[in-house]
Every structure is written in structure tokens, then in C-alpha cells.
C-alpha positions as CSV (number, residue, x, y, z in Angstrom):
1,M,-5.8,-24.0,35.1
2,N,-3.9,-26.9,33.6
3,G,-5.6,-28.9,31.1
4,R,-8.1,-26.0,30.2
5,T,-8.7,-25.2,26.4
6,V,-9.2,-21.3,25.3
7,L,-10.2,-20.4,22.1
8,L,-8.7,-17.0,20.8
9,I,-10.7,-15.1,17.7
10,N,-9.4,-12.3,15.7
11,P,-12.8,-11.6,13.8
12,W,-13.7,-10.2,10.6
13,I,-13.3,-6.6,9.3
14,H,-16.6,-5.2,7.9
15,D,-16.2,-2.2,6.2
16,F,-16.2,-0.2,3.1
17,A,-12.4,-0.9,2.4
18,A,-9.7,-2.4,4.3
19,Y,-6.0,-3.4,3.3
20,D,-3.6,-5.6,5.6
21,L,-0.8,-3.0,6.6
22,W,0.6,-5.5,9.0
23,A,-2.4,-6.0,10.9
24,R,-1.5,-8.7,13.4
25,P,-3.5,-9.6,16.7
26,L,-0.7,-8.6,19.0
27,G,-2.7,-7.9,22.3
28,L,-4.7,-11.2,21.7
29,L,-1.4,-13.3,21.0
30,I,0.3,-12.0,24.3
31,L,-2.9,-12.9,26.4
32,G,-2.7,-16.3,24.5
33,S,1.0,-16.7,26.2
34,V,-0.3,-15.4,29.3
35,L,-2.7,-18.4,29.5
36,R,-0.2,-20.6,28.2
37,M,1.8,-19.9,31.6
38,N,-1.0,-20.6,33.5
39,G,-1.1,-24.2,32.1
40,C,-3.8,-23.6,29.7
41,R,-4.1,-25.2,26.0
42,V,-4.5,-22.0,23.5
43,V,-5.9,-22.5,19.8
44,L,-6.1,-19.5,17.4
45,V,-8.7,-18.8,14.8
46,D,-7.6,-15.9,12.7
47,C,-10.1,-14.5,10.5
48,L,-7.4,-12.2,8.9
49,G,-4.9,-14.7,8.8
50,A,-3.3,-16.6,6.2
51,R,-6.7,-18.0,5.0
52,G,-8.2,-14.7,5.1
53,H,-5.7,-13.1,2.1
54,T,-5.9,-13.4,-1.4
55,R,-2.4,-11.7,-1.9
56,M,0.6,-11.3,0.7
57,R,3.1,-9.0,-0.8
58,P,7.1,-9.5,0.1
59,G,7.3,-7.7,3.3
60,G,4.4,-8.9,5.1
61,H,1.1,-6.8,4.1
62,G,-1.4,-7.4,1.2
63,R,-4.9,-7.7,0.3
64,F,-7.3,-9.3,2.5
65,R,-9.9,-11.7,1.0
66,R,-13.4,-9.7,0.2
67,S,-16.6,-10.6,-0.3
68,I,-19.5,-8.1,-0.9
69,I,-22.3,-8.5,1.9
70,P,-25.4,-6.0,2.6
71,K,-24.7,-2.9,4.4
72,P,-25.7,-2.4,8.0
73,G,-29.2,-0.3,7.5
74,V,-28.1,2.9,8.8
75,L,-25.1,3.1,6.2
76,A,-27.5,2.1,3.3
77,R,-27.0,5.5,1.5
78,V,-23.5,5.3,1.3
79,P,-22.6,4.8,-2.2
80,R,-20.1,2.3,-2.0
81,H,-20.0,-1.6,-1.6
82,Y,-19.8,-2.7,1.9
83,A,-17.6,-6.1,2.5
84,R,-16.6,-9.1,5.1
85,Y,-12.6,-8.7,4.8
86,G,-11.0,-11.9,5.7
87,M,-11.5,-16.1,5.7
88,A,-15.2,-17.3,4.2
89,P,-17.4,-17.6,6.8
90,E,-17.6,-21.6,6.0
91,D,-13.9,-21.7,6.7
92,F,-14.5,-20.3,10.1
93,V,-17.4,-22.9,11.0
94,A,-14.8,-25.6,10.0
95,A,-12.2,-24.2,12.0
96,L,-14.5,-24.3,14.8
97,R,-15.5,-27.6,14.5
98,E,-11.9,-29.0,14.1
99,A,-10.7,-27.3,17.1
100,P,-11.0,-28.9,20.7
101,R,-14.0,-28.1,22.5
102,P,-12.8,-25.1,24.3
103,D,-13.5,-23.9,28.0
104,A,-13.7,-20.5,27.3
105,V,-13.2,-18.1,24.1
106,L,-11.7,-14.9,23.9
107,V,-12.5,-12.8,21.0
108,T,-10.9,-9.3,20.5
109,S,-11.9,-6.0,18.5
110,M,-10.1,-3.3,16.7
111,M,-11.8,-0.4,15.2
112,T,-15.2,0.9,16.9
113,Y,-17.3,0.8,13.4
114,W,-15.8,-2.9,12.7
115,Y,-17.9,-4.4,15.4
116,P,-20.7,-6.0,12.9
117,G,-17.4,-8.5,12.3
118,V,-16.9,-9.0,15.9
119,F,-20.8,-9.6,16.4
120,E,-20.8,-12.2,13.3
121,A,-18.0,-14.2,15.2
122,I,-19.5,-14.5,18.4
123,R,-23.0,-15.6,16.8
124,L,-21.1,-18.4,15.1
125,V,-19.5,-19.6,18.3
126,R,-22.8,-19.1,20.0
127,D,-24.4,-21.7,17.2
128,H,-21.7,-24.3,17.4
129,L,-20.3,-23.9,20.9
130,A,-23.4,-23.7,22.8
131,G,-22.4,-23.2,26.6
132,V,-18.9,-22.1,26.3
133,P,-18.6,-18.8,28.1
134,V,-17.6,-15.8,25.5
135,I,-15.2,-13.0,26.6
136,L,-14.9,-10.0,24.5
137,G,-12.0,-7.4,24.6
138,G,-9.8,-5.1,22.6
139,V,-10.3,-1.5,21.5
140,Y,-14.1,-1.3,20.6
141,A,-14.6,-3.0,23.8
142,T,-12.8,-0.7,25.8
143,L,-13.9,2.3,23.7
144,C,-18.0,1.4,23.8
145,A,-17.6,-0.9,26.2
146,E,-21.8,-0.1,27.5
147,H,-22.5,-0.7,23.4
148,A,-20.4,-4.3,23.9
149,R,-22.1,-5.2,27.0
150,Q,-25.5,-4.3,25.5
151,F,-25.3,-5.8,22.1
152,S,-22.4,-8.1,21.3
153,G,-23.6,-11.4,22.7
154,A,-20.8,-12.0,24.8
155,D,-20.9,-13.3,28.2
156,H,-18.4,-10.8,29.7
157,V,-16.4,-7.6,28.4
158,L,-13.0,-6.7,29.3
159,T,-11.9,-3.3,28.9
160,H,-8.2,-2.0,28.7
161,Q,-5.2,-4.6,29.0
162,G,-6.1,-7.7,29.7
163,E,-2.9,-9.5,30.9
164,R,-3.7,-9.5,34.9
165,S,-7.8,-9.2,34.6
166,L,-8.4,-12.2,32.1
167,P,-6.6,-14.7,34.2
168,L,-8.4,-13.5,37.4
169,L,-11.7,-13.7,35.4
170,L,-11.2,-17.0,34.3
171,G,-10.2,-18.3,38.0
172,E,-13.3,-16.9,39.1
173,L,-15.4,-19.0,35.9
174,W,-13.5,-22.3,36.4
175,G,-13.2,-22.0,40.5
176,E,-9.4,-22.0,40.1
177,D,-6.7,-19.7,41.2
178,P,-4.3,-18.6,38.2
179,A,-0.9,-19.3,39.0
180,F,0.6,-16.1,36.6
181,T,-1.0,-12.7,37.0
182,P,1.4,-10.3,35.4
183,S,1.5,-6.8,36.3
184,P,0.7,-4.6,32.8
185,D,3.4,-2.2,34.1
186,D,6.2,-4.6,34.0
187,L,6.1,-5.1,30.1
188,D,9.4,-7.1,30.4
189,A,7.7,-9.8,32.7
190,L,5.3,-10.7,29.8
191,P,6.0,-13.5,27.7
192,Y,6.5,-13.4,24.1
193,P,3.1,-13.5,21.9
194,C,2.0,-16.8,20.9
195,F,2.7,-16.0,17.0
196,D,3.8,-19.7,16.8
197,L,-0.1,-20.3,16.2
198,A,-0.2,-18.5,13.0
199,N,-0.5,-20.6,10.0
200,A,2.0,-18.3,7.9
201,L,4.6,-16.1,10.0
202,D,5.8,-13.7,7.2
203,A,5.7,-10.8,9.9
204,V,5.7,-10.2,13.5
205,A,4.3,-7.0,15.4
206,I,6.1,-5.9,18.1
207,R,6.2,-2.9,20.8
208,A,9.2,-1.5,22.7
209,G,6.5,0.3,24.7
210,R,2.9,1.2,25.6
211,G,1.2,4.4,25.7
212,C,2.5,8.3,24.7
213,P,3.8,11.0,26.5
214,Y,1.7,13.4,24.1
215,G,-1.8,14.3,24.7
216,C,-3.1,14.5,21.0
217,T,-6.8,15.8,21.3
218,Y,-8.0,13.0,18.5
219,C,-6.1,10.1,19.9
220,A,-7.4,7.9,22.5
221,S,-3.7,6.1,23.6
222,R,-4.0,7.5,27.0
223,F,-7.3,6.1,27.6
224,L,-6.5,2.9,26.0
225,C,-2.8,2.5,27.8
226,G,-2.7,4.7,30.3
227,G,0.8,6.6,30.7
228,Q,3.9,5.8,28.6
229,R,5.8,2.4,30.0
230,L,8.7,1.3,28.2
231,R,10.4,-2.4,27.7
232,D,14.3,-2.5,28.1
233,P,15.8,-1.8,24.8
234,R,18.0,-4.9,25.1
235,A,14.9,-7.0,25.5
236,V,13.3,-5.7,22.7
237,A,16.3,-6.6,20.5
238,E,16.7,-10.1,22.1
239,E,12.6,-10.8,21.1
240,I,13.3,-9.7,17.6
241,G,16.6,-11.6,17.4
242,F,14.1,-15.0,18.8
243,W,12.0,-14.6,15.8
244,R,14.6,-14.4,13.4
245,R,16.7,-17.2,14.1
246,A,13.9,-19.6,15.3
247,R,11.1,-18.8,13.0
248,G,13.2,-17.1,10.2
249,V,11.0,-13.4,10.3
250,R,12.5,-10.9,8.5
251,D,9.6,-8.1,8.7
252,F,8.6,-6.4,11.8
253,A,5.9,-4.2,12.4
254,F,6.3,-1.6,15.5
255,Y,3.0,-0.9,17.3
256,D,4.2,1.9,19.5
257,D,2.1,5.1,19.7
258,A,5.8,7.0,20.6
259,L,8.4,4.7,19.5
260,L,11.3,7.3,19.2
261,T,10.3,8.9,22.6
262,P,12.1,9.3,25.0
263,R,15.3,10.1,23.2
264,D,17.6,8.1,25.2
265,H,15.6,4.9,25.3
266,C,15.0,5.2,21.4
267,L,18.9,5.8,20.7
268,A,19.3,2.7,23.2
269,L,17.0,0.6,21.3
270,L,18.5,1.3,18.0
271,E,22.0,0.3,19.0
272,A,20.7,-2.5,20.5
273,I,19.3,-4.1,17.5
274,I,22.2,-3.0,15.4
275,K,24.5,-5.0,17.8
276,E,22.3,-8.0,17.1
277,E,23.2,-7.9,13.3
278,L,20.0,-9.5,12.4
279,D,19.2,-8.4,8.5
280,V,15.6,-7.4,9.3
281,R,13.1,-4.8,7.8
282,F,11.3,-2.7,10.5
283,H,8.0,-1.0,9.5
284,C,6.1,1.8,11.1
285,P,2.6,2.1,10.0
286,N,1.5,3.8,13.4
287,G,3.7,7.0,12.7
288,L,6.4,8.1,13.9
289,H,7.0,11.5,15.7
290,A,8.9,14.0,13.4
291,R,10.0,16.0,16.2
292,E,12.5,13.2,17.9
293,I,14.3,12.6,14.1
294,D,17.5,14.3,13.8
295,H,20.5,13.3,11.7
296,E,21.8,10.7,14.7
297,T,18.4,9.0,14.9
298,A,17.7,9.0,11.0
299,G,21.4,7.3,10.6
300,L,20.6,4.6,12.9
301,M,17.2,4.0,12.0
302,R,18.9,3.3,8.4
303,R,21.6,1.2,9.9
304,A,18.9,-0.8,12.2
305,G,16.7,-1.9,9.1
306,F,13.8,0.8,9.1
307,V,12.5,0.8,5.6
308,T,8.9,1.6,5.9
309,I,8.8,5.3,7.3
310,R,5.3,6.9,8.1
311,L,5.5,10.5,9.9
312,G,2.7,11.6,12.0
313,L,2.1,15.6,10.6
314,E,-1.7,15.7,10.5
315,T,-1.8,19.4,9.8
316,A,0.7,21.9,8.4
317,D,-1.6,24.5,10.0
318,P,0.5,26.1,13.0
319,C,-2.8,27.0,14.9
320,R,-4.2,23.6,14.8
321,Q,-1.0,21.8,15.4
322,R,-0.9,23.8,18.8
323,S,-4.4,23.2,19.3
324,T,-4.2,19.5,18.8
325,G,-1.8,18.9,21.3
326,G,1.6,20.2,20.0
327,K,3.5,17.0,18.8
328,V,5.0,18.7,16.0
329,T,5.9,22.0,14.2
330,G,6.4,22.5,10.7
331,D,10.1,23.2,11.2
332,E,10.4,19.8,13.3
333,F,9.0,18.2,10.2
334,V,11.3,19.7,7.6
335,R,14.1,18.6,9.7
336,A,12.8,15.0,9.9
337,V,12.6,14.7,6.3
338,T,16.0,16.6,5.7
339,S,17.7,14.1,8.3
340,L,15.9,10.9,6.8
341,R,17.0,12.2,3.3
342,R,20.7,12.6,4.4
343,A,20.6,9.2,5.9
344,G,19.8,7.6,2.5
345,Y,15.8,7.3,2.4
346,D,14.2,7.8,-1.0
347,P,11.8,10.5,-0.9
348,G,9.0,8.4,-2.3
349,G,9.4,6.2,0.9
350,I,9.1,8.6,3.6
351,G,5.3,9.2,4.2
352,A,3.6,11.8,6.3
353,Y,-0.1,11.6,7.4
354,I,-2.5,14.0,6.9
355,L,-5.8,14.1,8.6
356,C,-9.1,15.0,6.7
357,G,-12.6,15.8,7.7
358,L,-11.6,17.4,11.6
359,P,-14.3,19.1,13.1
360,G,-13.9,22.9,11.6
361,Q,-11.3,22.0,9.1
362,D,-11.8,23.5,5.7
363,A,-10.4,21.7,2.4
364,R,-7.7,24.4,1.8
365,E,-6.0,23.1,5.2
366,A,-5.9,19.6,3.6
367,R,-4.3,21.5,0.6
368,D,-1.8,23.0,2.2
369,A,-0.6,20.2,4.3
370,V,-0.4,18.3,0.8
371,R,1.6,20.8,-0.6
372,F,3.6,21.4,2.3
373,V,4.9,17.8,2.3
374,E,5.6,17.2,-1.4
375,A,7.8,20.0,-1.1
376,Q,9.9,18.7,1.3
377,G,10.0,15.6,-0.9
378,A,8.0,13.3,1.1
379,R,5.0,11.7,0.0
380,P,1.5,12.9,1.5
381,R,-0.8,10.0,2.6
382,L,-4.4,11.0,3.5
383,C,-6.2,9.8,6.6
384,E,-10.0,10.6,7.1
385,Y,-10.5,11.6,10.5
386,S,-13.1,9.3,12.8
387,P,-14.0,10.3,15.8
388,I,-12.9,8.5,18.5
389,P,-14.7,7.8,22.3
390,H,-13.0,9.5,25.0
391,T,-10.3,11.8,23.5
392,R,-10.5,15.3,24.1
393,D,-12.0,16.1,20.8
394,W,-14.9,14.0,21.2
395,P,-17.2,16.5,22.7
396,Q,-16.5,18.7,19.8
397,A,-17.0,15.7,17.3
398,V,-20.5,15.0,18.8
399,A,-21.6,18.5,18.3
400,A,-20.2,18.7,14.8
401,S,-21.5,15.6,13.4
402,P,-24.6,15.0,11.8
403,F,-24.8,11.5,12.6
404,P,-25.5,9.9,16.5
405,I,-22.1,9.0,16.9
406,E,-22.7,8.9,20.5
407,T,-25.2,5.9,20.2
408,E,-24.0,4.2,17.1
409,P,-20.5,3.5,16.4
410,L,-21.0,2.4,12.6
411,F,-21.1,6.5,12.5
412,H,-17.6,6.6,13.6
413,N,-16.5,5.1,9.9
414,N,-13.9,7.6,8.5
415,T,-15.4,6.7,4.9
416,L,-18.4,8.8,6.1
417,L,-16.0,11.9,7.3
418,P,-18.4,12.0,10.1
419,C,-17.5,15.0,11.3
420,R,-16.4,17.5,8.3
421,S,-17.7,20.7,8.0
422,D,-19.6,22.6,5.0
423,R,-16.2,24.1,3.9
424,F,-14.9,20.4,3.4
425,T,-17.2,18.7,1.3
426,L,-16.7,14.9,-0.3
427,E,-16.0,16.4,-3.6
428,D,-13.2,18.4,-2.0
429,Y,-11.9,15.4,-0.7
430,E,-12.2,13.3,-3.6
431,E,-10.4,15.9,-5.8
432,I,-7.4,16.2,-3.4
433,K,-7.2,12.3,-3.7
434,R,-7.2,11.9,-7.3
435,G,-4.6,14.7,-7.3
436,L,-2.0,12.4,-5.4
437,N,-3.2,9.3,-7.4
438,T,-1.8,11.3,-10.5
439,R,1.2,12.2,-9.2
């Protein structure tokens, strides 16, 4: 594969709203490094990168460039503007023309209902790079594989992790055997992601493991990643040290689904980071398991440099906590917040995710969760429920939704609250949200 060129594309977001909370194409960049190990030249066009922002705040998050575009027909009645988030299309086309003609194009994908941005990128690649094979992977491609195969315009759709399957596919297309086909189960054998391709490296995404030992009914982690696999804590700390010392990166976002689990691995990781003495900041946008946070853990997190704390509460209702997987109880959440505050965290900096619009949920449950979080001195953060294929809740979501979510991923959009019950109106949601904004 020496001398081959592969173009990596991180496409636009098409949605009613989007904000960059350390959104980096980590999986795509790991694949890019795997291809480099096979002798390929790798080029990146990141629609959500530096040219796709209007403002980047200190800490590595900020506002995407936003352009109002026509709504998809099925969303025409939603009373909100629909937009393309990221770089201007003319900049994208210019980047395609400036890049060397590739031997293959790899496009990633994220939310299922963001597929219009993926399709737009593929159409433009087809227009300007005729004859070059296009491979689509990522979250949407895995969760909605048949939809992607039927409608995306890609020549090939890869599902799940591609560190092994992508080199094998390219080897078949090019009639060459790949030299490096790592096992996705051996995370320490993977090269560092090729963040060096980014125009501005203001933050780096990192994982200490993949998968999650819990089985929350609304989450697709097990389908996407399989069982939990862990990296050597020292290897994680060494990678953080590499980006800090070699590129001056200070902000890191952990993408783990279960960063604090198991406990011995978590403690070893925190101690290894502290030992590196790096002066860095860590952000946890995916949410942390409150059950795993006690005084020792919170103290080590503080010393290691964790500054953005998000806890996954979802609901304060004991029955729903048990029925959705039992990952946390109210008492465990209280203990976690108490431990974090004793470790020196400001109450306003401890966020707790609350799910709104779950099938069968009423507005009272969401209001009770908000009051419960506030009573502990933490900050509620509302998350609108989006139905996800291949989760345990999916059949219930299909039955509850008035939209054809099985055939049209656009109806997974959380703005619609597509599975809310009659006891949780849009007016209820707006009232709860306004109440939080005035506090």
C-alpha cells in the first residue's frame, strides 16, 4: 500500500442546533494512523475543524459556523431554523481540489439524524473526484447500515470498529496485502490518532478504553463497541504526555463510556496522570458514572486536572433507574456530588445529565430530577431523548413514537422529542428549560 493516498472526511452537521463540546473525529483519525502504518499518505478535510468555527473558547470548545439551509421535507413543520454547521461548501470543494487525487475516500458519520451532512459530502466527492471509491463508516453507518447502503451513495459501508476491516477492504480494492491489521481488542497496539493533520490543535480526544460494563436500555454502547476493553493506564498517561510535550496541548476530552470503571483501573489511570506532572485540563462530555465517585476518586480527579465534570443521572425516579439498567441510585449520586465538593469542585461546575422525553415519561419526573440535582448543589443539564436503533429501548421507542423512526432516521432528532408521551408536552419541556436558564 506504499504510495497510496487516502482522503479522510469529517462531514458537516445538519441540524436545528449544534455546539462543539470537544467534538473531534477520534475514530477517523485512529484509522488514518493505521493507514499510515500501512504506508499510505493520509489527507484530512474536516468540515468541523478550524475553518468550520466562528469562535473557539479557551479550553477547546466553541461555536460552529452556521448557515441556514432548507429543512428536509419531513421536518418542514418544525418551527425552527435548520442549518449546516461547519465550513462553507465552497471551502470544502476548494480543499478537495487542493488535495492530491486520492486512491480512496473515507467518510465518517456521527448521529443517525445527521446523515444529510454525510450525504452532502459524498455527493460533492462524487462530483469532484469521479471514479474514486468512497467508504462510509462511523456511528450512523453502524446503527443504520441498510439505510446507509441504500441511500448514502457510498461504494462501501463499514460497520463497527474499522482498524482491521478497513485495511483488509482496501487491500482487496487495490490487490495488495496490508502489512498492519491490528486487533480492535488490543487497544494498546493501536497508533496514536493523527491529530497532527488538524489545522489548529486546541484540544485532543482520548480514550482509556472502549465499551461499557453497564447495559443501560437507552444506550447503544454495547452494540457499537462490544464488551469493555481497557488500555494500560500508563500507556494512556504517556499518550497525554506526548501531546502535551510535543504539541503543547493542554485540553483533553475523554470519550470513554465508562471512564471510572473498573475502580482499580480508574485509580491507576489517575495516579499515572498525576505522576506525569503535565499541567493539563480534562473534560468529560460523555458523562461519568456517579456510582464510582467517592472521596478518594474525587480527590485524585482534582489533582489530575479534571475540570469539566458531567455525571450521568438521567432520572431521579428509583423505578426508572432500576428499569433502565440500574447504573446509579439517588444515594450514590448524592455521595458523588458530596465527594466532588469536598475535593474542591465548585457546585456550578458539577453538571448532571437529565433525560427528557423518554417513552412513558411524564413532565413531573423531569421536574423532580431537576429539583433533586439542585438540592445537592449540582447543575442540571437537560438532554432530549433520541431513540437509538439496536438498544433495548428501541422496540418501546418504535411503539411510542408517532413518527416512522424505523425507516427515517431524521425522526430520531432529539429536537422533536420523538417518543414523548402525552403527559410530557413540548410546552412542559420549554417551561423546564426556561426555569433553568433563569437560575
